[in-house]
KETORVO-751699 format. One record per atom (N, C-alpha, C, O): residue in one letter; atom name; x, z, y. Coordinates in Angstrom, 1 decimal, always signed. Atoms other than C-alpha are relative to their C-alpha. Example, Ala and Ser with C-alpha at 12.3 -4.5 7.8 and 13.67 -1.06 7.14 Angstrom:
<rs>
> zanu	lumkol	px	pz	py
> A	N	+0.9	+0.0	-1.2
> A	CA	+12.3	+7.8	-4.5
> A	C	+0.9	+0.0	+1.2
> A	O	+1.9	+0.7	+1.2
> S	N	-0.9	+0.0	-1.1
> S	CA	+13.7	+7.1	-1.1
> S	C	-0.8	+0.8	+1.1
> S	O	-0.3	+0.9	+2.2
</rs>
This chain:
<rs>
> zanu	lumkol	px	pz	py
> X	N	-1.8	-0.9	-0.5
> X	CA	-216.9	+45.9	-6.9
> X	C	-0.5	+1.2	-0.2
> X	O	-1.6	+1.5	+0.1
> X	N	-0.3	-1.9	+0.0
> X	CA	-216.2	+49.7	-7.7
> X	C	-0.1	-0.6	+1.5
> X	O	-0.2	-1.7	+2.0
> X	N	-0.3	-1.0	-0.8
> X	CA	-215.8	+51.8	-4.9
> X	C	+1.5	-0.3	+0.1
> X	O	+1.9	-0.8	+1.2
> X	N	-1.2	-0.1	+0.1
> X	CA	-212.3	+52.0	-6.1
> X	C	+0.6	-2.1	+0.5
> X	O	+1.6	-2.4	+1.3
> X	N	-0.3	+0.9	-0.2
> X	CA	-212.0	+48.3	-5.8
> X	C	+0.2	-0.8	+1.5
> X	O	+0.9	-1.6	+2.0
> X	N	+0.3	+0.4	-1.4
> X	CA	-213.4	+48.2	-2.2
> X	C	+1.0	+0.5	+0.7
> X	O	+1.6	-0.2	+1.5
> X	N	-1.5	-0.4	-0.9
> X	CA	-210.6	+50.5	-0.7
> X	C	+0.9	-0.3	-0.5
> X	O	+1.9	+0.2	+0.1
> X	N	-1.3	+0.9	+0.4
> X	CA	-208.0	+48.7	-2.5
> X	C	-0.2	-1.0	+0.9
> X	O	+0.6	-1.1	+1.8
> X	N	+0.0	+1.7	-0.9
> X	CA	-208.9	+45.4	-0.8
> X	C	+0.9	-0.3	+1.3
> X	O	+0.7	+0.0	+2.5
> X	N	-0.5	+0.6	-1.1
> X	CA	-206.8	+44.1	+1.2
> X	C	-0.5	-0.9	+1.0
> X	O	+0.1	-0.9	+2.1
> X	N	+0.8	+0.3	-0.8
> X	CA	-209.3	+42.0	+2.9
> X	C	-0.8	+0.3	+1.2
> X	O	-1.2	-0.4	+2.2
> X	N	+0.9	-0.8	-1.3
> X	CA	-211.0	+44.8	+5.0
> X	C	+0.6	+1.1	+0.3
> X	O	+0.4	+2.2	-0.2
> X	N	-0.6	-1.0	-0.4
> X	CA	-208.5	+46.5	+6.8
> X	C	-0.3	+1.6	+0.5
> X	O	-1.2	+1.8	+1.3
> X	N	+0.7	-1.0	-0.2
> X	CA	-208.8	+50.0	+7.0
> X	C	-1.2	+0.7	-1.0
> X	O	-1.0	+1.9	-1.3
> X	N	+0.4	+0.1	+1.1
> X	CA	-211.2	+50.1	+4.6
> X	C	+0.8	+1.3	-0.9
> X	O	+0.0	+2.3	-1.1
> X	N	-0.6	-1.2	+0.9
> X	CA	-209.1	+52.7	+2.5
> X	C	+0.1	+1.4	+0.5
> X	O	-0.3	+2.5	+0.0
> X	N	-0.1	-1.4	-1.0
> X	CA	-208.3	+55.3	+5.4
> X	C	-1.6	+0.1	+0.4
> X	O	-1.7	+1.3	+0.6
> X	N	+1.3	-0.1	-0.3
> X	CA	-212.2	+54.9	+6.4
> X	C	-0.2	+0.7	-1.9
> X	O	-0.2	+2.0	-2.0
> X	N	+0.3	-0.8	+1.2
> X	CA	-212.8	+55.8	+2.4
> X	C	+0.8	+0.9	-0.7
> X	O	+0.6	+1.4	-1.8
> X	N	-0.5	-1.2	+0.4
> X	CA	-210.3	+58.2	+2.1
> X	C	-0.4	+1.2	+0.7
> X	O	-0.6	+2.3	+0.2
> X	N	+0.3	-1.1	-0.4
> X	CA	-211.2	+60.1	+5.0
> X	C	-1.2	+0.9	+0.0
> X	O	-1.4	+2.0	+0.4
> X	N	+1.4	-0.6	+0.5
> X	CA	-215.0	+60.4	+3.6
> X	C	+0.2	+0.7	-1.2
> X	O	-0.7	+1.5	-1.5
> X	N	-0.2	-0.4	+1.4
> X	CA	-213.9	+61.4	+0.5
> X	C	+1.2	+1.5	-0.1
> X	O	+1.3	+2.1	-1.2
> X	N	-0.6	-1.1	-0.6
> X	CA	-211.7	+64.1	+1.9
> X	C	-0.6	+1.2	+0.2
> X	O	-0.3	+2.3	-0.2
> X	N	+0.6	-1.1	-0.1
> X	CA	-214.3	+65.6	+3.5
> X	C	-1.5	+0.3	-0.8
> X	O	-2.1	+1.4	-0.7
> X	N	+1.1	-0.6	+0.9
> X	CA	-217.1	+65.3	+1.0
> X	C	+0.8	+1.2	-1.1
> X	O	+0.1	+1.9	-1.8
> X	N	-0.6	-1.0	+1.4
> X	CA	-214.3	+67.4	-1.5
> X	C	+0.2	+1.1	+0.8
> X	O	+0.2	+2.1	+0.1
> X	N	+0.0	-1.6	-0.9
> X	CA	-214.0	+70.3	+1.3
> X	C	-1.2	+0.3	+0.3
> X	O	-1.4	+1.5	+0.7
> X	N	+1.4	-0.3	-0.6
> X	CA	-217.9	+70.1	+2.3
> X	C	-0.4	+0.7	-1.4
> X	O	-0.8	+1.9	-1.4
> X	N	+0.3	-0.9	+0.9
> X	CA	-218.6	+70.6	-1.7
> X	C	+0.6	+0.9	-0.2
> X	O	-0.1	+1.8	-0.5
> X	N	-0.5	-1.0	+0.2
> X	CA	-215.7	+72.7	-2.0
> X	C	-0.6	+1.6	+0.8
> X	O	-0.7	+2.8	+0.3
> X	N	+0.4	-1.3	-1.2
> X	CA	-216.9	+75.2	+1.0
> X	C	-1.6	+0.3	-0.8
> X	O	-1.8	+1.4	-1.4
> X	N	+1.1	-0.2	+0.4
> X	CA	-220.7	+74.8	-0.2
> X	C	-0.3	+1.0	-1.6
> X	O	-1.3	+1.8	-2.0
> X	N	-0.5	-0.7	+1.2
> X	CA	-219.2	+75.9	-3.7
> X	C	+0.0	+1.8	-0.2
> X	O	-0.4	+2.7	-0.8
> X	N	-0.4	-1.4	+0.2
> X	CA	-217.9	+78.7	-3.0
> X	C	-0.8	+1.4	+0.6
> X	O	-0.7	+2.6	+0.2
> X	N	+1.0	-1.0	-1.0
> X	CA	-220.6	+80.3	-0.1
> X	C	-1.2	+0.6	-1.3
> X	O	-1.9	+1.6	-1.4
> X	N	+0.9	-0.2	+0.9
> X	CA	-222.7	+79.6	-3.4
> X	C	+0.6	+1.7	-1.4
> X	O	+0.0	+2.7	-1.7
> X	N	-0.1	-1.1	+0.6
> X	CA	-220.7	+81.9	-5.8
> X	C	+0.2	+1.6	+0.6
> X	O	+0.0	+2.6	-0.1
> X	N	+0.2	-0.6	-0.8
> X	CA	-220.3	+84.3	-2.8
> X	C	-1.0	+0.6	+0.5
> X	O	-0.9	+1.6	+1.2
> X	N	+1.2	+0.1	+0.0
> X	CA	-223.7	+84.2	-2.7
> X	C	-0.6	+1.0	-0.9
> X	O	-1.3	+2.0	-0.7
> X	N	+0.8	-0.3	+1.3
> X	CA	-224.6	+85.0	-6.0
> X	C	+0.9	+1.0	-0.4
> X	O	+0.2	+1.9	-0.8
> X	N	-0.6	-1.1	+0.4
> X	CA	-222.3	+87.2	-6.8
> X	C	-0.4	+1.6	+1.4
> X	O	-0.7	+2.7	+0.8
> X	N	+0.9	-0.8	-0.9
> X	CA	-223.6	+89.6	-4.0
> X	C	-1.5	+0.7	+0.0
> X	O	-2.0	+1.6	+0.6
> X	N	+1.1	+0.1	-0.1
> X	CA	-226.6	+89.2	-4.9
> X	C	+0.0	+0.6	-1.3
> X	O	-0.9	+1.4	-1.4
> X	N	-0.3	-0.7	+1.7
> X	CA	-225.4	+90.5	-9.1
> X	C	+0.7	+1.0	+0.6
> X	O	+1.1	+1.5	-0.5
> X	N	-0.6	-1.5	+0.0
> X	CA	-223.6	+93.5	-7.6
> X	C	-0.7	+1.2	+1.0
> X	O	-0.4	+2.3	+1.1
> X	N	+0.7	-1.1	-0.3
> X	CA	-226.7	+94.8	-5.5
> X	C	-0.9	+0.3	-1.0
> X	O	-1.6	+1.2	-0.9
> X	N	+0.8	+0.1	+1.0
> X	CA	-228.4	+94.1	-8.6
> X	C	+0.3	+1.0	-1.0
> X	O	-0.4	+1.8	-1.4
> X	N	-0.9	-1.4	+1.1
> X	CA	-226.0	+96.4	-10.9
> X	C	+1.5	+0.0	+0.5
> X	O	+2.6	-0.6	+0.2
> X	N	-1.2	-0.3	-0.5
> X	CA	-223.9	+97.9	-8.9
> X	C	+1.1	+0.6	-1.2
> X	O	+2.3	+0.2	-1.3
> X	N	-0.9	+0.0	+1.5
> X	CA	-222.3	+99.2	-12.3
> X	C	+0.9	-1.1	-0.3
> X	O	+2.0	-0.6	-0.7
> X	N	-0.1	+1.8	-0.1
> X	CA	-221.2	+95.4	-12.4
> X	C	+1.3	-0.2	+0.7
> X	O	+2.2	-0.8	+0.1
> X	N	-1.0	+0.4	-1.3
> X	CA	-218.7	+95.1	-9.4
> X	C	+1.3	-0.3	-0.8
> X	O	+1.4	-1.5	-1.1
> X	N	-1.1	+0.8	+0.4
> X	CA	-215.3	+95.0	-11.2
> X	C	+0.0	-1.6	-0.5
> X	O	+0.7	-2.5	-0.1
> X	N	+0.0	+1.5	+0.9
> X	CA	-216.4	+91.9	-13.8
> X	C	-0.6	-0.9	+0.5
> X	O	-0.3	-2.0	+0.2
> X	N	+0.3	+1.1	-1.5
> X	CA	-218.3	+90.0	-10.9
> X	C	+0.9	-0.4	+0.5
> X	O	+1.3	-1.6	+0.5
> X	N	-1.2	+0.5	-1.0
> X	CA	-215.6	+90.2	-8.8
> X	C	+1.3	-1.2	-0.3
> X	O	+1.6	-2.1	+0.3
> X	N	-0.5	+0.8	+0.5
> X	CA	-213.1	+88.8	-11.2
> X	C	-0.8	-1.3	-0.6
> X	O	-0.1	-2.3	-0.5
> X	N	+0.1	+1.4	+0.4
> X	CA	-215.2	+86.0	-12.6
> X	C	-0.6	-0.2	+1.6
> X	O	-1.3	-1.2	+1.4
> X	N	+0.0	+0.9	-1.4
> X	CA	-215.9	+85.2	-8.7
> X	C	+1.5	-0.8	+0.1
> X	O	+1.8	-1.9	+0.4
> X	N	-1.0	+0.8	-1.1
> X	CA	-212.6	+84.8	-7.8
> X	C	+0.5	-0.9	-1.3
> X	O	-0.1	-2.0	-1.1
> X	N	+0.2	+0.9	+1.2
> X	CA	-211.7	+83.0	-11.1
> X	C	-1.0	-1.4	+0.6
> X	O	-0.5	-2.3	+1.4
> X	N	+0.5	+1.2	-0.1
> X	CA	-214.2	+80.4	-10.6
> X	C	-0.1	-0.5	+1.1
> X	O	-0.5	-1.7	+1.3
> X	N	-0.1	+0.0	-1.7
> X	CA	-213.9	+80.6	-6.7
> X	C	+1.6	-1.1	+0.1
> X	O	+1.8	-2.1	+0.8
> X	N	-1.7	+0.6	+0.0
> X	CA	-209.8	+79.5	-7.5
> X	C	-0.2	-1.4	-0.9
> X	O	+0.4	-2.5	-0.7
> X	N	+0.8	+1.5	+1.3
> X	CA	-211.3	+76.7	-10.3
> X	C	-0.6	-1.3	+1.2
> X	O	+0.0	-2.4	+1.2
> X	N	+0.4	+0.8	-0.9
> X	CA	-213.3	+75.0	-7.3
> X	C	+1.0	-0.3	+1.0
> X	O	+1.0	-1.5	+1.4
> X	N	-0.7	+0.2	-1.0
> X	CA	-210.8	+75.3	-4.9
> X	C	+1.7	-1.1	-0.2
> X	O	+2.4	-1.8	+0.4
> X	N	-1.1	+1.4	+0.3
> X	CA	-208.2	+73.4	-7.2
> X	C	-0.9	-1.0	-0.1
> X	O	-0.7	-1.7	+0.9
> X	N	+1.1	+1.8	+0.5
> X	CA	-210.7	+70.4	-8.0
> X	C	+0.3	-0.5	+1.3
> X	O	+1.1	-1.5	+1.6
> X	N	-0.5	+0.7	-1.5
> X	CA	-210.7	+70.1	-4.1
> X	C	+0.8	-0.2	+0.6
> X	O	+0.9	-0.9	+1.6
> X	N	-1.0	+0.4	-0.9
> X	CA	-207.5	+70.5	-3.4
> X	C	+0.3	-1.3	-0.5
> X	O	+0.5	-2.2	+0.3
> X	N	-0.6	+0.8	+0.8
> X	CA	-206.5	+68.1	-6.2
> X	C	-1.2	-1.6	+0.6
> X	O	-0.7	-2.7	+1.1
> X	N	+0.7	+0.8	-1.0
> X	CA	-209.6	+65.9	-4.7
> X	C	+0.4	-0.8	+1.4
> X	O	+0.4	-2.0	+1.7
> X	N	-0.7	+0.8	-1.2
> X	CA	-208.0	+65.9	-1.2
> X	C	+1.6	-1.0	-0.3
> X	O	+1.7	-2.2	+0.0
> X	N	-1.4	-0.1	+1.0
> X	CA	-204.5	+65.4	-3.0
> X	C	+0.2	-1.9	+0.2
> X	O	+1.1	-2.6	+0.7
> X	N	+0.0	+1.4	+0.4
> X	CA	-206.0	+61.9	-4.4
> X	C	-0.3	-0.9	+1.6
> X	O	+0.2	-2.0	+1.9
> X	N	+0.2	+0.4	-1.2
> X	CA	-207.3	+61.3	-0.9
> X	C	+1.1	-0.6	+0.9
> X	O	+1.2	-1.8	+1.3
> X	N	-1.5	-0.1	-0.5
> X	CA	-204.0	+61.8	+0.8
> X	C	+1.0	-1.0	-0.6
> X	O	+1.9	-1.4	+0.1
> X	N	-0.7	+1.0	+0.3
> X	CA	-202.6	+59.4	-1.9
> X	C	-0.2	-1.5	+0.7
> X	O	+0.7	-2.3	+1.0
> X	N	+0.6	+1.4	-0.5
> X	CA	-204.5	+56.5	-0.7
> X	C	+0.0	-0.6	+1.4
> X	O	-0.2	-1.8	+1.7
> X	N	-0.8	+0.6	-1.6
> X	CA	-203.6	+56.5	+3.0
> X	C	+1.4	+0.2	-0.2
> X	O	+1.9	-0.4	+0.8
> X	N	-1.0	-0.1	-0.3
> X	CA	-200.4	+57.2	+2.4
> X	C	+0.9	-1.0	-0.9
> X	O	+2.0	-1.2	-0.7
> X	N	-0.2	+0.8	+1.1
> X	CA	-200.0	+54.9	-0.7
> X	C	+0.0	-1.5	+0.1
> X	O	+0.8	-2.3	-0.4
> X	N	+1.1	+1.3	-0.4
> X	CA	-202.3	+51.8	+0.8
> X	C	+1.6	-0.8	+0.5
> X	O	+1.6	-2.0	+1.0
</rs>
């Protein structure tokens, strides 16, 4: 049985809410870790090559926005499971 089928199984009451909560938490945690890693790497890169600060900052902002968008998408899917169940 796949996770999706388990979450939508009507014989297990509350499992969809539990799965949606866990999924939203994992999405938020993963986004936080990813953006933290990007920031750490960017600061290290700027310390090594201060003349490339503008390029590194622009790349960091774009990467963080993409990660945040993916996390937002995951959280919205989890909320849809809760409200459409």
